[in-house]
C-alpha positions in Angstrom: 0.0 0.0 0.1 2.8 2.4 0.8 4.0 2.7 -2.8 0.5 3.9 -3.8 0.5 6.7 -1.1 2.3 10.1 -1.9 5.6 10.1 -0.2 5.6 6.3 0.0 5.3 6.0 3.8 6.1 2.7 5.6 2.9 0.7 6.5 3.3 -0.9 9.9 1.3 -3.9 10.9 0.4 -4.2 14.6 -1.9 -6.9 16.0 -4.4 -5.8 18.6 -6.0 -9.1 19.7 -8.8 -9.7 22.1 -12.6 -10.1 22.5 -13.1 -11.4 19.0 -11.8 -8.2 17.4 -13.9 -5.8 19.7 -10.8 -4.5 21.3 -9.6 -3.3 17.9 -13.0 -2.0 16.9 -13.3 0.1 20.1 -9.8 1.4 19.7 -10.5 2.4 16.1 -13.7 4.0 17.1 -12.7 6.1 20.1 -8.9 6.3 20.4 -7.2 6.0 16.9 -6.1 9.2 15.2 -8.8 10.5 12.7 -6.5 11.7 9.9 -6.4 8.5 7.7 -3.0 7.2 9.0 -4.6 4.5 11.2 -6.7 1.7 9.8 -8.0 -1.7 10.9 -8.9 -5.0 9.4 -11.0 -7.3 11.4 -13.7 -10.0 11.3 -17.1 -9.7 9.9 -18.6 -10.5 13.3 -17.3 -7.1 14.6 -19.5 -5.3 12.2 -22.6 -7.5 12.5 -22.6 -8.3 16.2 -23.9 -4.8 17.4 -26.8 -5.4 15.2 -27.6 -8.8 16.8 -26.6 -8.0 20.4 -29.4 -6.8 22.7 -27.1 -4.7 25.0 -24.1 -3.8 22.9 -22.3 -0.8 24.0 -19.4 1.1 22.3 -18.9 1.4 18.7 -21.5 2.0 15.9 -20.3 0.1 12.8 -22.4 2.4 10.5 -20.2 5.4 11.5 -16.9 3.7 10.4 -15.4 4.8 7.1 -14.9 1.6 5.0 -11.9 1.6 2.6 -13.1 -1.5 0.9 -13.0 -5.4 1.2 -10.1 -7.4 0.0 -12.2 -10.4 -1.1 -15.8 -11.5 -0.5 -15.8 -15.0 1.1 -18.1 -17.9 0.4 -18.5 -20.0 3.4 -19.2 -23.7 3.2 -20.1 -26.8 5.2 -17.7 -29.6 4.9 -18.6 -33.2 6.0 -16.9 -36.5 6.3 -17.4 -38.8 3.4 -19.1 -41.4 5.6 -21.5 -38.8 7.2 -25.1 -40.3 7.1 -26.5 -37.8 4.6 -26.6 -37.9 0.8 -28.4 -34.7 -0.2 -28.8 -31.4 1.4 -32.3 -32.0 2.6 -31.2 -34.9 4.7 -29.8 -32.5 7.3 -33.4 -31.7 8.3 -34.0 -35.3 9.4 -30.6 -36.8 10.3 -28.4 -35.7 13.1 -24.8 -34.5 12.4 -22.2 -33.6 14.9 -20.6 -30.3 13.9 -17.4 -29.0 15.4 -16.8 -25.3 16.0 -14.5 -22.9 17.7 -15.9 -20.3 20.1 -19.5 -19.0 20.2 -19.6 -15.9 18.1 -17.3 -17.3 15.5 -18.5 -18.2 12.0 -18.0 -21.8 12.7 -20.4 -21.6 15.5 -22.9 -19.0 14.2 -23.4 -20.3 10.7 -24.4 -23.9 11.7 -26.5 -22.2 14.6 -28.4 -20.3 11.9 -29.1 -23.4 9.8 -30.3 -25.1 13.0 -32.4 -22.3 14.4 -33.9 -21.0 11.1 -34.0 -24.0 8.9 -34.4 -26.8 11.4 -31.1 -28.6 10.6 -30.4 -31.5 12.9 -27.0 -30.2 14.0 -25.4 -31.0 17.3 -22.8 -28.3 17.6 -19.7 -29.0 19.6 -17.8 -25.7 20.4 -14.4 -25.3 22.1 -11.9 -26.1 19.4 -9.0 -23.8 19.2 -9.3 -23.0 15.6 -10.8 -24.3 12.3 -7.7 -26.4 11.6 -8.3 -28.3 14.8 -11.9 -28.8 13.8 -10.8 -30.2 10.5 -8.4 -32.5 12.2 -11.1 -33.7 14.4 -13.1 -34.5 11.3 -10.3 -36.5 10.0 -10.1 -38.5 13.3 -13.8 -39.0 13.4 -14.4 -37.0 16.5 -17.0 -34.9 14.7 -18.7 -35.2 11.3 -18.3 -31.8 9.8 -17.8 -28.1 10.1 -19.8 -25.2 8.8 -18.9 -21.5 8.4 -15.5 -22.3 6.9 -14.2 -20.0 4.1 -13.8 -21.7 0.8 -10.6 -19.8 0.2 -9.2 -21.5 3.2 -10.5 -24.9 2.4 -9.2 -25.0 -1.2 -5.7 -24.1 -0.1 -5.6 -26.7 2.7 -7.4 -29.4 0.7 -6.9 -28.7 -3.1 -8.3 -32.1 -4.0 -11.5 -31.9 -2.0 -13.8 -31.4 -5.0 -12.3 -34.5 -6.7 -14.0 -36.8 -4.1 -10.8 -38.4 -3.2 -10.4 -37.0 0.3 -11.8 -37.8 3.8 -14.4 -35.1 3.4 -16.6 -33.3 0.9 -18.0 -29.8 0.5 -21.7 -30.3 1.3 -23.3 -26.9 1.1 -22.6 -23.3 0.4 -23.6 -20.7 3.0 -23.9 -17.7 0.8 -26.3 -15.7 -1.3 -24.7 -16.3 -4.7 -22.1 -19.0 -4.3 -18.6 -19.4 -5.6 -18.2 -20.0 -9.3 -16.0 -23.0 -8.8 -18.5 -24.6 -6.3 -21.6 -23.7 -8.5 -19.9 -25.4 -11.4 -19.3 -28.4 -9.3 -23.1 -28.5 -8.3 -22.6 -27.8 -4.5 -26.0 -26.7 -3.3 -26.9 -23.5 -1.4 -28.1 -23.6 2.2 -30.5 -20.9 1.2 -32.5 -23.4 -0.9 -33.8 -24.9 2.3 -35.7 -21.7 3.2 -39.4 -22.6 3.4 -40.9 -19.2 3.8 -40.3 -15.7 2.7 -39.4 -14.7 6.3 -36.8 -17.5 6.4 -35.3 -16.3 3.1 -35.2 -12.6 4.3 -33.5 -13.5 7.6 -30.9 -15.7 5.8 -30.3 -12.9 3.3 -29.6 -10.6 6.0 -27.3 -12.9 7.8 -25.4 -14.1 4.7 -24.8 -10.4 3.6 -21.8 -10.4 5.9 -19.8 -12.6 3.5 -19.5 -9.4 1.3 -17.3 -8.0 4.0 -15.2 -10.9 5.0 -11.9 -8.9 5.0 -12.9 -5.3 5.6 -10.4 -2.4 5.8 -11.8 0.3 8.0 -10.9 3.9 8.9 -12.2 5.5 12.2 -15.2 7.8 12.2 -14.4 11.5 11.7 -11.7 11.1 9.1 -12.3 14.0 6.6 -14.2 13.0 3.5 -11.4 14.1 1.1 -8.9 11.8 3.0 -11.5 8.8 3.0 -11.9 9.3 -0.7 -8.1 9.3 -1.3 -7.5 6.2 0.8 -10.3 4.4 -0.9 -8.7 5.0 -4.2 -5.3 3.9 -2.8 -6.9 0.7 -1.4 -8.3 -0.3 -4.8 -5.0 0.5 -6.6 -3.2 -1.6 -4.0 -5.3 -4.7 -4.5 -5.1 -4.3 -8.3 -1.3 -4.0 -8.1 0.3 -6.7 -10.3 2.8 -7.5 -7.5 0.0 -8.2 -5.0 -2.0 -10.1 -7.6 1.0 -12.3 -8.4 1.6 -13.0 -4.7 -2.1 -13.8 -4.2 -1.9 -16.3 -7.2 1.1 -17.9 -5.8 -0.7 -18.4 -2.5 -3.8 -19.7 -4.4 -6.0 -17.1 -2.8 -8.4 -14.6 -4.4 -7.9 -10.8 -4.3 -11.1 -9.3 -5.8 -11.9 -6.1 -4.0 -15.2 -4.5 -3.1 -15.0 -0.7 -3.1 -15.5 1.2 0.1 -18.5 3.0 -1.3 -20.2 -0.3 -2.0 -19.2 -1.7 1.4 -20.7 1.4 3.1 -24.0 0.8 1.2 -24.0 -3.0 2.1 -23.6 -2.2 5.9 -26.0 0.6 5.9 -28.6 -1.6 4.3 -28.0 -4.4 6.7 -28.5 -2.0 9.6 -31.8 -0.8 8.0 -33.2 -4.4 8.2 -36.7 -4.4 9.9 -36.4 -5.2 13.6 -38.6 -8.3 13.3 -36.2 -9.9 10.9 -33.2 -9.1 13.1 -35.0 -10.6 16.0 -35.7 -13.7 14.0 -31.9 -14.0 13.4 -31.1 -13.4 17.0 -33.5 -16.0 18.2 -32.2 -18.6 15.6 -28.7 -17.9 17.0 -29.8 -18.4 20.6 -29.1 -14.8 21.6 
C-alpha cells in the first residue's frame, strides 16, 4: 500500500488481539487518530454483532469509514465422506455432529443459523482452538463436519476436496450467490432450504456479511477527502500486479469491493426491519 500513497510511507502492521476483534474496533472508534493514518482489518462479526446484540455498548459500525473489502468470502459446510447424509435436505432429518471454535465465530454462528432458522439437525460442539483443529477432528472421526468455513481457506488446505478423493466433501454453500467453482461443481446452497419468505429474508440479512469478510476500516471522523483518497489507494493496492502475483502464488483470491459499495451494504444491513433481526437473533440463541 505504501507505494501507492504520496511520499511512499512505511505501513506498519500491529496486532491488537482480544474479544473477537472488539478491542480493535473500540480502539479504532474512540482512540485512533482520525487523519487517515490508522486503519484496521477485522472479522465480519465485529461489524454484524452490534446489530444482533441486545445490550451492545461502544462502537457503531455504520459510523466507520470503509476503505473496501479485500475479497468476498463464500462459506461452506464440509462433511466426512461417511456422514449419514446424501443430499442437502437430509440434514433436516438426520443428526450431524458439527465441530466449532468459540461461540460468536463463523464456525459456531453459521451452523446455529441453519439449525435455528431451517431446522437442521446439527449437534454443535464448540471449544476447538481453531478451524484447523476442527478439520483434524473430522479426519479423526471426533466430529462429522464443520460449517462457516471459508472456501478460500478450504481449497488451499485441501486442493483435491472437490475431486472426491479425500476424507471429506463440500456439502453446502452458506452464501447468497455461491462461488463460481462450487456452483460449477453442483454444490447446493443452504438458502435453498428456506421454506418461507421470512426465512429467506432472515438468511439474506445474515449471509450479507460474506460481502465484508476482509474489511479495511478507517475511524469515524476522518475528513471526507482523506477517506476518498484512501479508498482510491486501497483499490490500486489490490489491483497492483505485485499483489495479484503474490495472491496467485498463495492460491487465494484478491477481488476487492469498493469502500462506497461496502458502506452501502452495511447501511442496508442496519436498516433491516427489527422483526427480521429478532428472528436471526432467536435462531442464533441470543
